[in-house]
C-alpha positions in Angstrom: 61.6 59.3 0.4 60.1 57.3 -2.5 59.5 59.0 -5.7 56.1 59.2 -7.3 57.0 56.6 -9.9 58.1 54.1 -7.3 54.9 54.6 -5.4 52.8 53.9 -8.7 54.6 50.9 -9.5 54.1 49.5 -5.9 50.5 48.8 -6.9 49.9 46.8 -10.0 46.3 45.9 -9.6 43.2 47.0 -7.6 43.6 43.9 -5.5 46.9 45.2 -4.4 45.4 48.4 -3.3 42.6 46.8 -1.4 45.1 44.3 0.2 47.1 47.3 1.4 44.2 49.3 2.8 42.4 46.1 4.3 38.7 45.2 4.2 38.1 46.6 7.7 39.3 50.1 6.7 36.9 52.6 8.2 37.3 55.2 5.5 36.7 52.7 2.8 33.6 51.3 4.6 32.3 54.8 5.2 32.8 55.6 1.5 31.0 52.4 0.3 28.1 52.8 2.6 27.5 56.5 2.1 27.5 56.0 -1.7 25.1 53.1 -1.2 22.7 55.2 0.8 23.0 58.1 -1.6 22.2 55.8 -4.6 19.2 54.4 -2.6 17.9 57.9 -2.3 18.0 58.7 -6.0 17.3 55.4 -7.5 13.5 55.4 -7.6 13.2 59.0 -9.0 15.8 58.4 -11.7 14.5 55.0 -12.7 10.9 56.1 -12.9 11.6 58.8 -15.2 11.6 56.2 -18.0 7.9 55.7 -17.4 6.9 59.3 -16.8 6.9 60.6 -20.4 5.2 57.8 -22.5 3.8 55.4 -19.9 3.9 51.7 -19.9 4.6 50.0 -23.0 2.5 46.9 -23.7 3.7 44.2 -25.9 1.8 44.3 -29.3 2.4 40.6 -30.0 -0.4 39.4 -27.8 -3.6 40.7 -26.5 -2.5 41.2 -22.8 -5.7 42.8 -21.2 -3.9 43.0 -17.7 -1.3 45.3 -19.2 -3.7 47.4 -21.0 -5.7 47.8 -17.8 -2.6 49.0 -15.9 -1.7 51.3 -18.8 -5.1 52.9 -18.7 -4.8 53.7 -14.8 -1.3 54.9 -15.3 -1.0 58.6 -15.9 2.1 59.8 -17.9 3.0 63.4 -18.8 1.8 62.9 -22.3 -1.7 61.6 -21.3 -2.1 64.1 -18.7 -1.6 67.1 -20.8 -2.9 65.5 -24.2 0.5 65.5 -25.9 0.9 63.3 -28.9 3.4 60.4 -28.4 5.5 61.5 -31.2 6.1 64.9 -29.7 9.0 65.8 -27.6 7.3 68.0 -25.1 7.0 65.4 -22.6 10.8 64.8 -22.8 11.7 68.4 -22.6 9.7 68.6 -19.6 11.9 65.9 -17.9 15.1 67.4 -19.3 14.3 70.9 -17.8 13.2 69.2 -14.6 16.6 67.4 -14.1 18.6 70.4 -15.3 16.7 72.5 -12.8 17.5 70.0 -10.0 21.1 70.0 -10.8 21.5 73.9 -10.9 19.0 75.1 -8.4 19.7 72.2 -6.0 23.1 73.4 -5.6 22.1 77.1 -4.8 19.3 75.9 -2.4 21.9 74.0 -0.3 24.0 77.1 -0.3 21.1 79.4 0.8 20.1 76.9 3.5 23.5 77.2 5.2 23.3 81.0 5.4 
């Protein structure tokens, strides 16, 4: 039986591991596809959070009326609740929202299985 040290030295690079597993390995393909699917479910809410608090930032170097018009129609947390842009209340809103999703989401799945 091989010792653990001999097994570790067998693979020197990531390519060695992938060569050993093979590119048609069903478990490897399953993991890659499931992680891609999970990422696609959470990508938009996570990326949209950068626009939720402060809104769309227009460049101040030129008078871009199209950006200003889009910014007028866009409702951010700060605009909706009349929070000043230098206040951290909008940031705290998002922080509490994501912490709540992490903590409560775990318990909701547990309760759904009961």
